NUVOBA-394739 format. One line per field, with one value per atom (N, C-alpha, C, CB): residue in one letter; atom name; y, z, x. Coordinates in steps of 0.1 Angstrom, whole numbers, padded with zeros to 4 digits. Glycine has a CB too. Layout:
BEGIN
rest	(A:...);
atom	(CA:...);
py	(Y:...);
pz	(Z:...);
px	(X:...);
//
This chain:
BEGIN
rest	(X:X:X:X:X:X:X:X:X:X:X:X:X:X:X:X:X:X:X:X:X:X:X:X:X:X:X:X:X:X:X:X:X:X:X:X:X:X:X:X:X:X:X:X:X:X:X:X:X:X:X:X:X:X:X:X:X:X:X:X:X:X:X:X:X:X:X:X:X:X:X:X:X:X:X:X:X:X:X:X:X:X:X:X:X:X:X:X:X:X:X:X:X:X:X:X:X:X:X:X:X:X:X:X:X:X:X:X:X:X:X:X:X:X:X:X:X:X:X:X:X:X:X:X:X:X:X:X:X:X:X:X:X:X:X:X:X:X:X:X:X:X:X:X:X:X:X:X:X:X:X:X:X:X:X:X:X:X:X:X:X:X:X:X:X:X:X:X:X:X:X:X:X:X:X:X:X:X:X:X:X:X:X:X:X:X:X:X:X:X:X:X:X:X:X:X:X:X:X:X:X:X:X:X:X:X:X:X:X:X:X:X:X:X:X:X:X:X:X:X:X:X:X:X:X:X:X:X:X:X:X:X:X:X:X:X:X:X:X:X:X:X:X:X:X:X:X:X:X:X:X:X:X:X:X:X:X:X:X:X:X:X:X:X:X:X:X:X:X:X:X:X:X:X:X:X:X:X:X:X:X:X:X:X:X:X:X:X:X:X:X:X:X:X:X:X:X:X:X:X:X:X:X:X:X:X:X:X:X:X:X:X:X:X:X:X:X:X:X:X:X:X:X:X:X:X:X:X:X:X:X:X:X:X:X:X:X:X:X:X:X:X:X:X:X:X:X:X:X:X:X:X:X:X:X:X:X:X:X:X:X:X:X:X);
atom	(N:CA:C:CB:N:CA:C:CB:N:CA:C:CB:N:CA:C:CB:N:CA:C:CB:N:CA:C:CB:N:CA:C:CB:N:CA:C:CB:N:CA:C:CB:N:CA:C:CB:N:CA:C:CB:N:CA:C:CB:N:CA:C:CB:N:CA:C:CB:N:CA:C:CB:N:CA:C:CB:N:CA:C:CB:N:CA:C:CB:N:CA:C:CB:N:CA:C:CB:N:CA:C:CB:N:CA:C:CB:N:CA:C:CB:N:CA:C:CB:N:CA:C:CB:N:CA:C:CB:N:CA:C:CB:N:CA:C:CB:N:CA:C:CB:N:CA:C:CB:N:CA:C:CB:N:CA:C:CB:N:CA:C:CB:N:CA:C:CB:N:CA:C:CB:N:CA:C:CB:N:CA:C:CB:N:CA:C:CB:N:CA:C:CB:N:CA:C:CB:N:CA:C:CB:N:CA:C:CB:N:CA:C:CB:N:CA:C:CB:N:CA:C:CB:N:CA:C:CB:N:CA:C:CB:N:CA:C:CB:N:CA:C:CB:N:CA:C:CB:N:CA:C:CB:N:CA:C:CB:N:CA:C:CB:N:CA:C:CB:N:CA:C:CB:N:CA:C:CB:N:CA:C:CB:N:CA:C:CB:N:CA:C:CB:N:CA:C:CB:N:CA:C:CB:N:CA:C:CB:N:CA:C:CB:N:CA:C:CB:N:CA:C:CB:N:CA:C:CB:N:CA:C:CB:N:CA:C:CB:N:CA:C:CB:N:CA:C:CB:N:CA:C:CB:N:CA:C:CB:N:CA:C:CB:N:CA:C:CB:N:CA:C:CB:N:CA:C:CB:N:CA:C:CB:N:CA:C:CB:N:CA:C:CB:N:CA:C:CB:N:CA:C:CB:N:CA:C:CB:N:CA:C:CB:N:CA:C:CB:N:CA:C:CB:N:CA:C:CB:N:CA:C:CB:N:CA:C:CB:N:CA:C:CB:N:CA:C:CB:N:CA:C:CB);
py	(0740:0752:0757:0748:0770:0776:0776:0791:0774:0774:0784:0760:0790:0801:0813:0803:0820:0832:0843:0830:0855:0867:0872:0877:0875:0880:0891:0868:0901:0913:0915:0926:0909:0910:0923:0898:0928:0940:0936:0953:0938:0934:0946:0924:0948:0958:0972:0954:0975:0989:0998:0988:1011:1022:1032:1028:1043:1053:1058:1065:1059:1063:1055:1062:1056:1049:1038:1058:1027:1017:1021:1003:1015:1017:1012:1011:1018:1013:0999:1023:0991:0977:0975:0967:0966:0963:0950:0961:0950:0939:0935:0941:0922:0917:0918:0902:0921:0922:0909:0927:0910:0899:0900:0886:0889:0890:0889:0879:0897:0898:0899:0910:0894:0896:0903:0882:0913:0921:0917:0936:0912:0910:0918:0894:0923:0931:0929:0946:0931:0930:0939:0915:0943:0952:0963:0958:0974:0985:0994:0993:0992:0998:1009:0987:1020:1031:1030:1045:1028:1027:1020:1041:1010:1004:1006:0989:1014:1017:1013:1033:1005:1002:1014:0989:1017:1028:1024:1041:1029:1027:1040:1021:1040:1052:1055:1050:1068:1072:1073:1085:1075:1076:1088:1076:1099:1110:1108:1122:1096:1092:1098:1095:1107:1113:1112:1127:1110:1109:1095:1115:1093:1080:1080:1076:1070:1069:1057:1067:1060:1049:1039:1055:1026:1015:1009:1004:1009:1003:1010:0988:1004:1009:1005:1005:1014:1011:1002:1024:0993:0985:0995:0973:0994:1003:0995:1010:0982:0972:0960:0969:0951:0938:0932:0929:0927:0921:0918:0931:0915:0911:0918:0895:0921:0928:0922:0943:0920:0915:0925:0902:0924:0933:0926:0944:0932:0928:0940:0926:0938:0948:0947:0948:0959:0960:0959:0973:0955:0956:0970:0950:0972:0986:0987:0995:0999:1003:1006:1015:0999:1001:1004:0988:1008:1010:1009:1023:1007:1008:1021:0996:1028:1040:1036:1052:1036:1031:1041:1019:1040:1048:1038:1059:1038:1029:1024:1017:1014:1009:0993:1015:0988:0973:0966:0969:0971:0965:0954:0976:0943:0932:0930:0919:0932:0931:0923:0945:0916:0909:0910:0894:0913:0914:0902:0928:0893:0880:0878:0869:0874:0870:0857:0869:0856:0845:0837:0848:0825:0817:0815:0803:0815:0813:0798:0822);
pz	(0931:0940:0941:0954:0940:0941:0955:0936:0957:0970:0972:0973:0962:0963:0969:0949:0978:0984:0982:0998:0983:0982:0996:0971:1003:1016:1018:1026:1025:1028:1044:1022:1050:1065:1069:1070:1081:1087:1102:1085:1106:1120:1128:1119:1140:1149:1143:1154:1137:1131:1141:1117:1139:1148:1139:1156:1146:1139:1127:1149:1116:1103:1092:1102:1080:1068:1064:1057:1060:1055:1041:1054:1035:1021:1013:1018:1001:0992:0987:0980:0984:0979:0969:0990:0959:0948:0952:0935:0949:0951:0937:0961:0935:0923:0922:0921:0933:0933:0937:0920:0942:0946:0960:0945:0967:0981:0990:0984:1000:1010:1024:1007:1034:1048:1054:1055:1062:1070:1085:1068:1091:1105:1112:1108:1124:1131:1146:1127:1153:1167:1172:1172:1185:1191:1198:1180:1201:1207:1196:1216:1193:1181:1184:1172:1178:1178:1165:1180:1154:1141:1131:1135:1123:1112:1100:1115:1090:1079:1066:1079:1058:1045:1035:1039:1027:1018:1004:1022:0993:0979:0973:0972:0964:0958:0946:0953:0945:0934:0921:0938:0910:0897:0896:0887:0905:0904:0909:0912:0915:0920:0933:0910:0939:0952:0963:0949:0959:0969:0974:0963:0987:0992:0998:1004:0994:0997:1007:0984:1017:1027:1021:1039:1024:1019:1031:1012:1031:1042:1055:1044:1066:1079:1086:1088:1093:1100:1112:1105:1114:1127:1138:1126:1149:1161:1172:1165:1170:1180:1173:1191:1180:1173:1167:1184:1154:1148:1133:1148:1126:1112:1104:1112:1092:1083:1069:1082:1061:1048:1037:1046:1025:1015:1001:1015:0992:0978:0971:0971:0966:0961:0946:0969:0940:0926:0926:0919:0915:0914:0916:0901:0923:0925:0936:0928:0939:0949:0962:0944:0973:0986:0997:0990:1008:1020:1032:1020:1044:1057:1063:1066:1068:1077:1091:1072:1100:1113:1124:1115:1135:1147:1158:1149:1165:1177:1177:1175:1184:1185:1186:1197:1183:1183:1176:1198:1164:1156:1147:1149:1147:1138:1129:1145:1116:1106:1094:1102:1088:1076:1067:1078:1054:1044:1035:1036:1035:1028:1018:1038:1006:0997:1001:0982:0997:1000:0987:1007:0987:0974:0971:0975:0958:0954:0950:0942);
px	(0935:0935:0949:0929:0951:0964:0969:0964:0982:0988:0998:0993:1003:1014:1008:1020:1015:1011:1022:1008:1018:1026:1026:1022:1037:1037:1047:1041:1043:1051:1051:1045:1062:1063:1070:1070:1067:1073:1075:1064:1088:1092:1096:1102:1090:1095:1095:1108:1084:1083:1076:1075:1079:1074:1067:1085:1062:1055:1062:1053:1054:1059:1053:1075:1059:1055:1065:1051:1061:1070:1074:1064:1084:1088:1077:1102:1075:1064:1068:1063:1058:1060:1049:1059:1052:1043:1035:1051:1022:1014:1008:1002:1006:1001:0986:1004:0979:0965:0958:0960:0945:0938:0933:0946:0930:0926:0938:0915:0938:0949:0943:0958:0952:0949:0960:0946:0957:0967:0965:0965:0976:0976:0986:0978:0984:0993:0992:0991:1003:1003:1014:1005:1013:1023:1016:1033:1023:1017:1011:1027:0999:0993:0983:0986:0985:0975:0968:0981:0975:0969:0979:0966:0973:0980:0971:0984:0975:0966:0973:0963:0967:0971:0968:0965:0978:0976:0980:0983:0973:0977:0981:0965:0991:0996:0987:1011:0983:0974:0982:0967:0975:0982:0990:0971:0988:0997:1011:0991:1013:1026:1031:1036:1023:1027:1016:1030:1004:0993:0991:0980:0989:0986:0972:0996:0964:0950:0948:0942:0941:0938:0929:0930:0932:0925:0917:0934:0904:0897:0898:0901:0896:0897:0910:0884:0916:0929:0926:0935:0936:0936:0939:0946:0932:0934:0939:0922:0941:0946:0951:0936:0957:0962:0949:0968:0951:0940:0943:0928:0932:0933:0922:0930:0926:0916:0919:0918:0908:0909:0906:0901:0912:0911:0910:0922:0903:0904:0911:0890:0923:0932:0935:0945:0936:0941:0956:0936:0962:0977:0981:0982:0993:0998:1008:0986:1011:1021:1014:1030:1018:1012:1022:1004:1018:1026:1017:1034:1024:1016:1020:1020:1010:1012:1009:1003:1019:1017:1019:1026:1012:1014:1015:1003:1026:1028:1042:1018:1045:1058:1059:1066:1070:1072:1061:1073:1057:1046:1052:1039:1045:1048:1036:1052:1038:1026:1030:1022:1020:1023:1010:1026:1013:1002:1004:1002:0994:0996:0984:0997:0987:0977:0970:0982:0957:0949:0947:0935:0952:0951:0936:0958:0933:0919:0917:0916);
//
């Protein structure tokens, strides 16, 4: 069983978009807490400029799981003092 994980943490973020980050693909869990209106995972489309929502946004502190293709991602957040982490789940 694999034990290595890929993790993208974000500390004390507020309304806006995070910088883009690359994911290797696979199963991931997004957890977030703070004063959250929305935390939405987005993937960059092949045109290089359009961002597409992935799944349903978190509207409160919580957890969501995703099966993701390799690519460029970001979080679009609304709220303040948000702590979030996107972590791969070993298979």
